[in-house]
C-alpha positions in Angstrom: -0.2 0.5 -0.1 1.1 3.3 -1.4 0.4 6.4 1.9 -0.7 9.9 0.1 -0.1 13.2 1.8 -0.6 16.5 1.0 -0.7 20.2 1.2 -2.8 22.3 -0.5 0.1 23.9 -2.3 0.4 19.8 -3.8 -3.4 18.8 -3.2 -3.8 19.2 -6.4 -1.3 17.0 -8.3 -1.7 14.2 -5.2 -5.8 13.7 -6.0 -4.0 13.7 -9.6 -2.1 10.7 -8.3 -4.5 9.3 -6.1 -6.4 8.7 -8.6 -3.2 7.7 -11.2 -3.1 4.9 -8.6 -5.8 3.7 -8.5 -7.1 3.6 -12.2 -3.7 0.7 -11.9 -4.9 -1.4 -8.9 -2.2 0.1 -6.7 -3.4 0.5 -3.2 -3.6 3.8 -1.1 -4.4 5.5 1.2 -4.4 9.0 1.9 -3.5 11.1 4.3 -4.9 13.9 3.3 -5.4 17.1 3.1 -8.9 17.1 1.5 -9.3 20.5 -0.6 -7.4 23.0 -1.1 -7.7 25.6 1.6 -4.3 26.2 3.6 -2.9 24.1 5.8 0.3 23.2 7.8 1.9 20.6 5.9 3.9 19.4 8.9 0.6 17.2 9.9 0.1 15.6 6.7 4.0 14.4 5.9 4.7 13.4 9.0 1.4 11.1 8.7 2.6 9.5 5.8 5.6 9.0 7.5 5.3 7.8 9.7 2.7 5.3 8.1 5.6 3.7 6.5 7.9 4.2 9.5 6.1 1.6 11.2 5.1 -0.8 7.9 1.3 0.1 7.8 2.3 1.5 4.5 5.2 -0.2 2.0 6.0 3.7 0.4 4.8 7.0 0.8 4.7 10.0 -1.8 4.2 13.9 0.1 3.0 16.7 -2.7 3.6 20.0 -1.7 4.2 23.8 -3.9 7.7 23.0 -3.9 8.4 19.5 -2.0 10.4 20.3 0.1 8.3 21.6 3.3 7.3 17.7 3.6 9.9 16.2 2.2 12.2 18.0 5.5 9.5 17.5 7.6 9.0 13.1 6.5 13.0 12.7 7.1 12.5 13.3 10.9 10.8 10.4 11.4 13.0 7.6 12.7 13.3 5.3 9.6 12.5 7.3 6.4 14.4 8.8 3.4 12.1 11.2 1.6 13.2 12.6 -1.5 12.5 15.3 -3.7 12.2 14.2 -6.7 11.9 16.7 -10.3 13.0 14.5 -12.5 12.7 10.6 -12.8 16.6 10.1 -13.0 16.5 11.2 -9.6 13.8 9.6 -8.8 14.8 6.0 -10.2 18.9 7.2 -8.4 17.2 7.1 -4.7 15.0 3.7 -5.5 18.1 1.9 -6.8 21.6 3.5 -4.6 19.4 5.4 -1.5 16.5 2.4 -1.4 14.1 6.2 -1.2 10.9 4.5 0.6 9.4 8.2 -0.3 8.7 10.7 -3.1 8.2 14.0 -2.5 7.2 16.0 -5.3 6.3 19.5 -6.1 2.4 20.6 -7.4 3.6 24.1 -8.5 7.4 22.7 -9.7 5.9 19.8 -12.6 3.2 18.8 -14.4 0.9 15.7 -13.9 2.1 13.8 -17.4 5.8 14.4 -15.7 4.6 13.1 -11.7 3.1 10.5 -13.6 6.5 9.4 -14.4 8.4 9.9 -11.9 6.2 8.0 -9.9 6.0 5.3 -12.1 10.2 5.4 -12.4 10.3 5.0 -9.2 7.7 2.5 -8.2 9.3 0.2 -11.1 13.2 0.9 -9.7 14.3 -1.3 -7.1 17.3 -0.9 -4.3 20.3 -1.8 -5.7 22.5 -3.7 -2.9 25.4 -3.8 -2.1 27.9 -1.6 -1.7 24.7 1.2 -1.6 22.8 -1.4 1.3 26.4 -0.4 3.2 25.6 3.5 2.7 21.9 3.4 3.8 22.8 1.4 6.9 25.2 4.1 7.6 22.8 6.4 6.8 20.5 4.5 9.6 24.0 4.9 12.1 23.1 8.3 12.3 19.4 7.8 13.3 20.7 6.1 16.9 23.8 7.8 18.2 23.2 11.3 19.6 24.6 14.3 18.2 27.9 14.9 20.5 28.7 18.4 22.5 30.6 21.6 21.2 
């Protein structure tokens, strides 16, 4: 299952992606928002990220105006590796080398057709493992270590 969420700036793109995924028979859980009224993106980004981190949903897709605010928020949740992508190459590499589990898109940056291509690429690219697994493990280890005092 794919977790979906957005703020008002990403609502229209999220709705498009929701319909796109449902038409392909991909199960989706929509965490909101549900219209274009102004909302605080950390509320929705954290819900999607927590669902992915907890294993309730396999992957997550977040949309806001740029994809940046929801990405920053999602990456605060332990176990999440969120990326903002505006083209398909980065989407593929984020899965292949970084095992990204949350994709962030900008509703004011990319159009629906490009979003479909990015989503398809991201969902259909597998993690390569190998030397990349070692690096992802190093990233994960950072979540366990307290920041040293200055």
